[in-house]
C-alpha positions in Angstrom: 80.8 117.5 94.7 81.1 119.8 97.7 84.1 121.6 96.1 82.1 122.2 92.9 79.2 123.6 94.9 81.5 126.0 96.8 83.0 127.1 93.5 79.6 127.9 92.1 78.6 129.8 95.2 81.9 131.8 95.0 81.2 132.6 91.4 77.7 133.8 92.1 78.9 136.1 94.9 82.0 137.5 93.3 82.1 141.3 93.2 83.3 143.3 91.3 82.7 141.2 88.2 82.6 142.6 84.6 82.7 141.7 80.9 83.3 143.9 77.9 81.0 143.3 74.8 82.3 144.5 71.5 83.1 143.7 67.8 86.8 143.5 68.7 89.4 146.0 67.4 88.1 148.5 69.9 91.0 148.8 72.3 90.0 145.8 74.4 93.6 144.7 75.2 94.5 148.2 76.2 91.4 148.3 78.4 92.4 145.0 80.1 95.7 146.5 81.1 94.2 149.7 82.3 91.6 147.9 84.4 94.1 145.5 85.9 96.1 148.5 87.3 93.6 148.8 90.1 94.8 145.5 91.6 91.3 144.8 92.9 90.4 142.4 90.1 91.9 139.7 88.1 91.4 141.0 84.6 91.9 139.0 81.4 91.9 139.9 77.7 91.6 136.4 76.2 92.0 133.7 78.9 92.3 130.1 77.9 90.3 128.2 77.1 89.0 130.9 74.8 85.3 131.2 74.1 85.5 131.8 70.4 84.6 128.3 69.5 80.9 128.5 70.2 80.4 132.3 69.6 78.6 131.7 66.3 76.2 129.2 67.9 75.6 131.5 70.8 74.7 134.4 68.4 72.4 132.3 66.3 70.6 130.7 69.2 71.7 127.2 68.2 72.8 126.7 71.8 70.2 127.3 74.6 71.1 129.0 77.8 71.6 125.7 79.6 74.2 124.5 77.1 75.9 127.9 77.2 75.9 127.8 81.0 77.8 124.5 80.8 80.3 125.9 78.4 80.9 128.9 80.7 81.2 126.9 83.9 83.6 124.5 82.3 85.8 127.3 80.9 85.6 130.0 83.5 84.7 128.5 86.9 88.3 127.6 87.7 89.5 131.2 86.9 86.7 132.9 88.8 87.3 130.6 91.8 90.9 131.5 91.6 90.0 135.2 91.8 87.8 134.5 94.8 90.6 132.7 96.6 92.8 135.7 96.0 90.1 138.0 97.4 89.8 140.0 94.2 87.1 140.5 91.5 87.1 139.1 88.0 86.8 140.7 84.6 87.3 140.0 80.9 87.6 142.5 78.0 88.0 140.3 74.9 85.2 140.3 72.4 84.9 136.5 72.5 82.4 136.8 75.5 80.0 139.1 73.7 77.4 136.6 72.6 77.5 134.8 75.9 76.2 137.9 77.6 72.7 136.6 78.4 74.1 133.4 79.9 76.7 135.4 81.9 74.0 137.7 83.2 71.9 134.8 84.5 74.9 132.9 85.9 76.6 135.8 87.6 74.1 138.1 89.3 76.8 140.7 90.2 78.2 140.8 86.7 78.3 144.2 85.0 78.8 144.8 81.3 80.5 147.4 79.2 79.3 147.8 75.6 82.4 149.1 73.9 81.7 150.7 70.6 84.0 152.1 67.9 83.1 154.0 64.7 82.6 151.3 62.0 85.2 152.9 59.7 87.9 151.9 62.2 86.6 148.4 62.8 86.1 147.7 59.1 89.5 148.9 58.1 91.2 146.9 60.9 89.1 143.8 59.9 90.1 144.2 56.2 93.8 144.4 57.2 93.5 141.3 59.4 91.7 139.3 56.7 88.3 138.8 58.4 86.0 136.5 56.5 88.9 135.5 54.2 89.7 132.3 56.2 93.2 133.7 57.0 93.0 132.8 60.8 91.6 129.9 62.8 89.1 132.4 64.3 87.4 133.0 61.0 85.3 129.9 61.2 83.9 131.1 64.5 83.0 134.6 63.3 79.2 135.2 63.3 77.1 134.9 60.1 73.6 136.0 59.4 70.9 133.8 60.8 69.2 131.6 58.2 66.3 133.1 56.4 67.2 136.8 57.2 67.7 139.4 54.6 71.4 139.5 55.3 71.6 135.7 54.9 70.1 136.0 51.4 72.7 138.6 50.5 75.7 137.0 52.1 77.0 135.1 49.1 76.9 138.2 47.0 78.6 140.4 49.6 82.4 141.0 49.4 84.7 141.1 52.4 84.1 144.8 53.1 80.3 144.3 53.2 80.5 141.3 55.5 82.6 143.2 58.0 80.2 146.1 57.9 77.4 143.6 58.6 79.4 142.2 61.6 79.8 145.7 63.0 76.0 146.3 62.6 74.9 142.9 63.9 77.2 142.8 66.9 76.3 146.3 68.1 72.7 145.7 67.6 73.0 142.6 69.7 74.8 144.5 72.5 72.4 147.4 72.4 69.4 145.1 72.8 71.1 143.3 75.7 71.7 146.8 77.2 68.0 147.5 77.0 67.2 144.3 78.8 69.7 145.0 81.7 69.9 148.8 81.9 71.2 148.9 85.4 74.0 146.5 84.7 75.3 148.0 81.5 77.1 151.1 80.3 78.2 152.1 76.8 81.7 153.4 76.3 83.2 154.8 73.1 86.6 153.4 72.0 87.4 156.9 70.8 87.2 158.2 74.3 89.7 155.6 75.4 92.1 156.2 72.5 91.9 160.0 73.0 92.2 159.7 76.8 88.9 161.6 77.5 89.3 162.5 81.2 85.6 162.2 81.9 85.4 158.5 80.9 87.8 157.1 83.5 86.1 158.0 86.8 82.8 157.0 85.3 84.1 153.6 84.1 86.0 152.6 87.2 83.2 153.7 89.5 80.6 151.7 87.5 82.7 148.6 87.7 83.6 149.2 91.4 87.4 149.5 91.0 89.8 152.1 92.4 91.0 154.3 89.6 94.8 154.4 89.1 96.7 157.6 88.9 96.3 159.6 85.7 99.9 159.2 84.9 99.5 155.4 84.8 96.6 155.7 82.4 98.7 158.1 80.1 101.7 155.7 80.2 99.6 152.7 79.1 97.8 154.7 76.3 101.2 155.9 75.0 102.2 152.4 74.1 99.6 152.0 71.4 99.0 148.4 72.5 97.9 145.8 69.8 98.1 148.5 67.1 97.7 147.0 63.6 101.0 147.3 61.8 100.8 144.7 59.0 98.9 144.6 55.7 97.5 147.7 54.1 94.1 149.0 53.5 93.5 152.7 52.9 92.2 155.0 55.8 88.5 156.0 55.6 89.3 159.5 54.3 90.7 157.8 51.1 87.8 155.4 50.6 85.9 155.9 47.3 82.2 156.8 47.3 81.4 153.2 46.4 82.9 151.9 49.7 81.3 154.5 51.8 77.9 153.7 50.2 78.3 150.0 51.0 79.0 150.8 54.6 76.1 153.2 55.0 73.7 150.9 53.2 74.4 148.1 55.7 75.3 149.9 58.9 73.6 153.3 58.8 70.6 152.6 61.1 72.8 151.1 63.8 75.4 153.9 63.4 72.6 156.3 64.3 71.6 154.1 67.2 75.2 154.2 68.5 75.5 158.0 68.0 77.6 158.0 64.8 76.6 160.1 61.8 78.3 161.3 58.6 
């Protein structure tokens, strides 16, 4: 019992501590490698046990904060305590933590959050190529769905795969943005395009926000040159080749949130 109490105390005091919130397919694996280069934090992309299993329930509100807290402590307390014993911080970049954000914020008072956004065109294309909402992977059954009784819920059965992924982009970023507004001093928003294009202004800002020492620019360039986790299988045309019908579907579902995230035509 004393050991558990000590672990909880260590977790509450760990600093730096950070989590990336996103739709996925936004460069999260690349980001985990870049942030781990500081050597001041134990940084994971998708540590096990993963948190995908209850993501849908966390989004829908089927699990209250207490139950989510128990899931988090069971799955993450040993890892965070390990980081504490090593004298370093803790961070995760995988999108599986996204809908646990509120529980994480209450559990870990020093935790900071990075809302990582990417233009929906890139996310939708990647999701189409990976078979999202086609039951092609074990993770599909954990992917979020519209809450019962909502407008999206009533349209869900009539939507095709493309429309469902467009909705996922919209709903996830809407959730993250509303979380951002609730914890404005603990969150920043970063564009995946700035990571992919190695925008020099994003790195000092990001590392400073988290509280990590920034690695040399050559290290960042070397990691980015590897094109980590790049989609190489299955085809779906790039956005510039999409017919007007597909563009119309995306804008109809995601347009308002695109504007909120700073994307336009």
